[in-house]
C-alpha positions as YAML, in Angstrom:
chain: A
units: angstrom
residues:
- id: 1
  name: UNK
  ca: [-1.69, -16.33, -11.38]
- id: 2
  name: UNK
  ca: [-0.58, -13.95, -8.65]
- id: 3
  name: UNK
  ca: [-2.47, -11.63, -6.33]
- id: 4
  name: UNK
  ca: [-0.41, -8.86, -4.75]
- id: 5
  name: UNK
  ca: [-1.56, -6.59, -1.94]
- id: 6
  name: UNK
  ca: [0.81, -3.72, -1.13]
- id: 7
  name: UNK
  ca: [0.06, -2.18, 2.28]
- id: 8
  name: UNK
  ca: [1.57, 1.29, 2.22]
- id: 9
  name: UNK
  ca: [1.77, 4.60, 4.00]
- id: 10
  name: UNK
  ca: [0.19, 6.86, 1.35]
- id: 11
  name: UNK
  ca: [2.80, 9.54, 2.05]
- id: 12
  name: UNK
  ca: [5.80, 7.27, 2.70]
- id: 13
  name: UNK
  ca: [8.94, 7.37, 0.54]
- id: 14
  name: UNK
  ca: [10.07, 3.85, 1.49]
- id: 15
  name: UNK
  ca: [6.65, 2.55, 0.48]
- id: 16
  name: UNK
  ca: [7.06, 4.29, -2.88]
- id: 17
  name: UNK
  ca: [10.34, 2.44, -3.44]
- id: 18
  name: UNK
  ca: [8.66, -0.89, -2.70]
- id: 19
  name: UNK
  ca: [5.78, -0.11, -5.05]
- id: 20
  name: UNK
  ca: [8.22, 0.84, -7.83]
- id: 21
  name: UNK
  ca: [10.27, -2.34, -7.32]
- id: 22
  name: UNK
  ca: [7.18, -4.55, -7.48]
- id: 23
  name: UNK
  ca: [5.77, -2.87, -10.59]
- id: 24
  name: UNK
  ca: [9.20, -2.93, -12.30]
- id: 25
  name: UNK
  ca: [9.62, -6.61, -11.44]
- id: 26
  name: UNK
  ca: [6.22, -7.49, -12.87]
- id: 27
  name: UNK
  ca: [7.10, -5.75, -16.13]
- id: 28
  name: UNK
  ca: [10.51, -7.44, -16.36]
- id: 29
  name: UNK
  ca: [8.95, -10.87, -15.85]
- id: 30
  name: UNK
  ca: [6.16, -9.98, -18.30]
- id: 31
  name: UNK
  ca: [3.47, -10.84, -15.77]
- id: 32
  name: UNK
  ca: [0.13, -9.16, -16.36]
- id: 33
  name: UNK
  ca: [-0.71, -8.75, -12.70]
- id: 34
  name: UNK
  ca: [-2.43, -5.67, -11.32]
- id: 35
  name: UNK
  ca: [-1.08, -5.12, -7.80]
- id: 36
  name: UNK
  ca: [-3.60, -3.92, -5.23]
- id: 37
  name: UNK
  ca: [-2.38, -0.88, -3.31]
- id: 38
  name: UNK
  ca: [-3.86, -0.74, 0.19]
- id: 39
  name: UNK
  ca: [-3.04, 2.55, 1.99]
- id: 40
  name: UNK
  ca: [-3.20, 2.26, 5.77]
- id: 41
  name: UNK
  ca: [-2.26, 4.31, 8.80]
- id: 42
  name: UNK
  ca: [-2.02, 3.85, 12.54]
- id: 43
  name: UNK
  ca: [0.20, 5.12, 15.34]
- id: 44
  name: UNK
  ca: [3.03, 2.73, 14.37]
- id: 45
  name: UNK
  ca: [2.90, 3.91, 10.76]
- id: 46
  name: UNK
  ca: [3.06, 7.56, 11.87]
- id: 47
  name: UNK
  ca: [5.96, 6.86, 14.26]
- id: 48
  name: UNK
  ca: [7.88, 5.05, 11.50]
- id: 49
  name: UNK
  ca: [7.31, 8.00, 9.17]
- id: 50
  name: UNK
  ca: [8.61, 10.48, 11.75]
- id: 51
  name: UNK
  ca: [11.66, 8.36, 12.52]
- id: 52
  name: UNK
  ca: [12.54, 7.71, 8.87]
- id: 53
  name: UNK
  ca: [12.35, 11.42, 8.15]
- id: 54
  name: UNK
  ca: [14.30, 12.32, 11.30]
- id: 55
  name: UNK
  ca: [11.40, 14.27, 12.77]
- id: 56
  name: UNK
  ca: [10.58, 14.70, 16.45]
- id: 57
  name: UNK
  ca: [8.43, 11.75, 17.53]
- id: 58
  name: UNK
  ca: [7.50, 13.60, 20.75]
- id: 59
  name: UNK
  ca: [6.02, 16.61, 18.94]
- id: 60
  name: UNK
  ca: [2.27, 16.00, 19.34]
- id: 61
  name: UNK
  ca: [1.29, 18.79, 16.96]
- id: 62
  name: UNK
  ca: [3.52, 17.33, 14.24]
- id: 63
  name: UNK
  ca: [2.29, 13.80, 14.98]
- id: 64
  name: UNK
  ca: [-1.34, 14.93, 14.62]
- id: 65
  name: UNK
  ca: [-0.48, 16.74, 11.40]
- id: 66
  name: UNK
  ca: [1.09, 13.59, 9.93]
- id: 67
  name: UNK
  ca: [-1.89, 11.50, 11.02]
- id: 68
  name: UNK
  ca: [-4.35, 13.97, 9.46]
- id: 69
  name: UNK
  ca: [-2.46, 14.14, 6.14]
- id: 70
  name: UNK
  ca: [-2.07, 10.36, 6.03]
- id: 71
  name: UNK
  ca: [-5.75, 9.73, 6.72]
- id: 72
  name: UNK
  ca: [-6.87, 12.25, 4.11]
- id: 73
  name: UNK
  ca: [-4.45, 10.67, 1.64]
- id: 74
  name: UNK
  ca: [-6.10, 7.31, 2.26]
- id: 75
  name: UNK
  ca: [-9.48, 8.86, 1.47]
- id: 76
  name: UNK
  ca: [-7.99, 10.44, -1.63]
- id: 77
  name: UNK
  ca: [-6.77, 7.06, -2.85]
- id: 78
  name: UNK
  ca: [-10.24, 5.58, -2.42]
- id: 79
  name: UNK
  ca: [-11.83, 8.56, -4.17]
- id: 80
  name: UNK
  ca: [-9.41, 8.22, -7.07]
- id: 81
  name: UNK
  ca: [-10.01, 4.45, -7.23]
- id: 82
  name: UNK
  ca: [-13.66, 5.11, -8.09]
- id: 83
  name: UNK
  ca: [-12.25, 6.30, -11.43]
- id: 84
  name: UNK
  ca: [-9.91, 3.33, -11.82]
- id: 85
  name: UNK
  ca: [-7.30, 1.53, -9.72]
- id: 86
  name: UNK
  ca: [-4.51, 2.47, -12.13]
- id: 87
  name: UNK
  ca: [-5.29, 6.17, -11.71]
- id: 88
  name: UNK
  ca: [-5.51, 5.72, -7.94]
- id: 89
  name: UNK
  ca: [-2.06, 4.07, -7.79]
- id: 90
  name: UNK
  ca: [-0.63, 6.82, -9.97]
- id: 91
  name: UNK
  ca: [-2.21, 9.46, -7.71]
- id: 92
  name: UNK
  ca: [-0.76, 8.01, -4.51]
- id: 93
  name: UNK
  ca: [2.69, 7.33, -5.99]
- id: 94
  name: UNK
  ca: [2.87, 10.91, -7.27]
- id: 95
  name: UNK
  ca: [1.84, 12.20, -3.83]
- id: 96
  name: UNK
  ca: [4.51, 10.07, -2.15]
- id: 97
  name: UNK
  ca: [7.09, 11.40, -4.59]
- id: 98
  name: UNK
  ca: [6.14, 15.04, -3.97]
- id: 99
  name: UNK
  ca: [6.19, 14.60, -0.18]
- id: 100
  name: UNK
  ca: [9.74, 13.27, -0.30]
- id: 101
  name: UNK
  ca: [10.57, 16.99, -0.36]
- id: 102
  name: UNK
  ca: [8.87, 17.42, 3.03]
- id: 103
  name: UNK
  ca: [5.42, 17.80, 4.58]
- id: 104
  name: UNK
  ca: [5.38, 21.52, 3.79]
- id: 105
  name: UNK
  ca: [4.73, 20.52, 0.16]
- id: 106
  name: UNK
  ca: [1.27, 19.21, 1.09]
- id: 107
  name: UNK
  ca: [-1.54, 21.58, 0.13]
- id: 108
  name: UNK
  ca: [-4.89, 21.72, -1.64]
- id: 109
  name: UNK
  ca: [-3.04, 23.09, -4.67]
- id: 110
  name: UNK
  ca: [-0.84, 19.98, -4.73]
- id: 111
  name: UNK
  ca: [-3.88, 17.70, -4.62]
- id: 112
  name: UNK
  ca: [-5.46, 19.63, -7.51]
- id: 113
  name: UNK
  ca: [-2.20, 19.36, -9.46]
- id: 114
  name: UNK
  ca: [-1.91, 15.60, -8.98]
- id: 115
  name: UNK
  ca: [-5.58, 15.06, -9.78]
- id: 116
  name: UNK
  ca: [-5.06, 16.81, -13.12]
- id: 117
  name: UNK
  ca: [-1.76, 14.99, -13.66]
- id: 118
  name: UNK
  ca: [-3.42, 11.56, -13.47]
- id: 119
  name: UNK
  ca: [-6.49, 12.71, -15.43]
- id: 120
  name: UNK
  ca: [-9.12, 12.49, -12.72]
- id: 121
  name: UNK
  ca: [-12.49, 14.15, -13.05]
- id: 122
  name: UNK
  ca: [-11.76, 16.76, -10.40]
- id: 123
  name: UNK
  ca: [-15.33, 17.65, -9.48]
- id: 124
  name: UNK
  ca: [-16.17, 13.99, -8.90]
- id: 125
  name: UNK
  ca: [-12.91, 13.36, -7.06]
- id: 126
  name: UNK
  ca: [-13.35, 16.24, -4.61]
- id: 127
  name: UNK
  ca: [-16.88, 15.10, -3.85]
- id: 128
  name: UNK
  ca: [-15.84, 11.49, -3.32]
- id: 129
  name: UNK
  ca: [-12.85, 12.30, -1.08]
- id: 130
  name: UNK
  ca: [-15.24, 13.44, 1.70]
- id: 131
  name: UNK
  ca: [-17.84, 10.71, 1.13]
- id: 132
  name: UNK
  ca: [-18.93, 8.14, 3.69]
- id: 133
  name: UNK
  ca: [-18.22, 5.38, 1.18]
- id: 134
  name: UNK
  ca: [-14.54, 6.35, 1.03]
- id: 135
  name: UNK
  ca: [-14.39, 6.28, 4.85]
- id: 136
  name: UNK
  ca: [-16.10, 2.87, 4.98]
- id: 137
  name: UNK
  ca: [-13.64, 1.44, 2.46]
- id: 138
  name: UNK
  ca: [-10.69, 2.76, 4.48]
- id: 139
  name: UNK
  ca: [-12.11, 1.02, 7.55]
- id: 140
  name: UNK
  ca: [-12.42, -2.21, 5.54]
- id: 141
  name: UNK
  ca: [-8.73, -1.88, 4.59]
- id: 142
  name: UNK
  ca: [-7.82, -1.41, 8.25]
- id: 143
  name: UNK
  ca: [-9.65, -4.62, 9.14]
- id: 144
  name: UNK
  ca: [-7.95, -6.42, 6.26]
- id: 145
  name: UNK
  ca: [-4.53, -5.35, 7.53]
- id: 146
  name: UNK
  ca: [-5.41, -6.54, 11.04]
- id: 147
  name: UNK
  ca: [-6.62, -9.91, 9.73]
- id: 148
  name: UNK
  ca: [-3.35, -10.41, 7.89]
- id: 149
  name: UNK
  ca: [-1.17, -9.36, 10.80]
- id: 150
  name: UNK
  ca: [0.13, -6.26, 9.01]
- id: 151
  name: UNK
  ca: [1.49, -3.86, 11.61]
- id: 152
  name: UNK
  ca: [3.86, -1.64, 9.63]
- id: 153
  name: UNK
  ca: [4.40, -0.21, 6.18]
- id: 154
  name: UNK
  ca: [5.49, -1.21, 3.71]
- id: 155
  name: UNK
  ca: [4.14, -4.75, 3.96]
- id: 156
  name: UNK
  ca: [3.27, -6.92, 0.98]
- id: 157
  name: UNK
  ca: [1.14, -10.04, 0.69]
- id: 158
  name: UNK
  ca: [1.72, -12.33, -2.29]
- id: 159
  name: UNK
  ca: [-0.82, -15.04, -3.06]
- id: 160
  name: UNK
  ca: [0.74, -17.37, -5.65]
- id: 161
  name: UNK
  ca: [-1.56, -19.79, -7.50]
- id: 162
  name: UNK
  ca: [1.01, -20.86, -10.12]
- id: 163
  name: UNK
  ca: [1.94, -24.16, -8.46]
- id: 164
  name: UNK
  ca: [-0.84, -24.60, -5.95]
- id: 165
  name: UNK
  ca: [-4.43, -23.92, -6.99]
- id: 166
  name: UNK
  ca: [-5.24, -23.07, -3.37]
- id: 167
  name: UNK
  ca: [-2.50, -20.47, -3.29]
- id: 168
  name: UNK
  ca: [0.82, -20.11, -1.47]
- id: 169
  name: UNK
  ca: [0.82, -17.10, 0.83]
- id: 170
  name: UNK
  ca: [3.83, -14.94, 1.64]
- id: 171
  name: UNK
  ca: [3.78, -11.87, 3.88]
- id: 172
  name: UNK
  ca: [6.79, -9.57, 3.70]
- id: 173
  name: UNK
  ca: [6.91, -7.05, 6.53]
- id: 174
  name: UNK
  ca: [9.27, -4.36, 5.31]
- id: 175
  name: UNK
  ca: [10.69, -3.15, 2.03]
- id: 176
  name: UNK
  ca: [10.69, -5.38, -1.05]
- id: 177
  name: UNK
  ca: [14.02, -5.11, -2.83]
- id: 178
  name: UNK
  ca: [14.56, -5.74, -6.54]
- id: 179
  name: UNK
  ca: [16.40, -9.01, -5.75]
- id: 180
  name: UNK
  ca: [13.59, -10.27, -3.52]
- id: 181
  name: UNK
  ca: [10.82, -9.51, -6.00]
- id: 182
  name: UNK
  ca: [12.86, -11.27, -8.69]
- id: 183
  name: UNK
  ca: [13.10, -14.37, -6.49]
- id: 184
  name: UNK
  ca: [9.38, -14.38, -5.77]
- id: 185
  name: UNK
  ca: [8.33, -13.85, -9.37]
- id: 186
  name: UNK
  ca: [10.82, -16.43, -10.66]
- id: 187
  name: UNK
  ca: [9.56, -18.96, -8.07]
- id: 188
  name: UNK
  ca: [13.06, -19.34, -6.61]
- id: 189
  name: UNK
  ca: [12.24, -18.92, -2.92]
- id: 190
  name: UNK
  ca: [13.31, -21.84, -0.70]
- id: 191
  name: UNK
  ca: [10.39, -24.16, 0.04]
- id: 192
  name: UNK
  ca: [10.37, -23.30, 3.73]
- id: 193
  name: UNK
  ca: [9.69, -19.66, 2.93]
- id: 194
  name: UNK
  ca: [6.22, -20.36, 1.59]
- id: 195
  name: UNK
  ca: [3.31, -22.21, 3.06]
- id: 196
  name: UNK
  ca: [0.05, -23.46, 1.63]
- id: 197
  name: UNK
  ca: [-2.82, -21.08, 2.09]
- id: 198
  name: UNK
  ca: [-6.50, -20.96, 1.40]
- id: 199
  name: UNK
  ca: [-7.78, -18.69, -1.38]
- id: 200
  name: UNK
  ca: [-7.50, -15.05, -0.47]
- id: 201
  name: UNK
  ca: [-11.09, -14.42, 0.55]
- id: 202
  name: UNK
  ca: [-10.88, -17.27, 3.05]
- id: 203
  name: UNK
  ca: [-7.45, -16.11, 4.14]
- id: 204
  name: UNK
  ca: [-8.93, -12.92, 5.53]
- id: 205
  name: UNK
  ca: [-10.44, -14.84, 8.42]
- id: 206
  name: UNK
  ca: [-7.45, -17.15, 8.92]
- id: 207
  name: UNK
  ca: [-5.30, -17.05, 12.01]
- id: 208
  name: UNK
  ca: [-2.50, -14.55, 11.41]
- id: 209
  name: UNK
  ca: [0.01, -17.12, 12.70]
- id: 210
  name: UNK
  ca: [-0.58, -19.13, 9.53]
- id: 211
  name: UNK
  ca: [1.31, -16.56, 7.49]
- id: 212
  name: UNK
  ca: [5.05, -17.01, 7.27]
- id: 213
  name: UNK
  ca: [7.08, -13.85, 7.84]
- id: 214
  name: UNK
  ca: [10.30, -13.37, 5.89]
...
């Protein structure tokens, strides 16, 4: 059994590539694992987004715009997840794909289009995206990322119970390539690249230094 937590910028193209590689790898290895997408944002995530898209990191108006869109996109993921995690992942991945064309693509019309595309109940979705519950869940995700030492996106946590019932934990800070996900899923990583970990719920309170970075 595997647990996978993909920490992603909900508008980031590089994060989309990592999500696609992980999902493709799971299908190729015929593993029925539902990866958990965890959208996050902070100043580092926004700076990375601006740099990757060759935008002015000193433009405060642009920086605030990116932060606002990213935060709302986190709320949108949570609102969509109330109707199913699969729909929520599809919503965010479609949004990431659209925004590869540029931030100017972001609009209320786009959100309506994607909501229909992934078959959300739109009235419920647009109520939930401004709810306190969605905000509280985003805050819980932020705390989860802090507990795991996640500082950038994409970052992926794999908890592997296939050989150790207590789980082997791997944190990958950065993109997950097709070759790397193949190695992880085929259990071909060198022994020193994994360490024994407690079950995931206990891991949340573990010292971040216990996770091995690769």
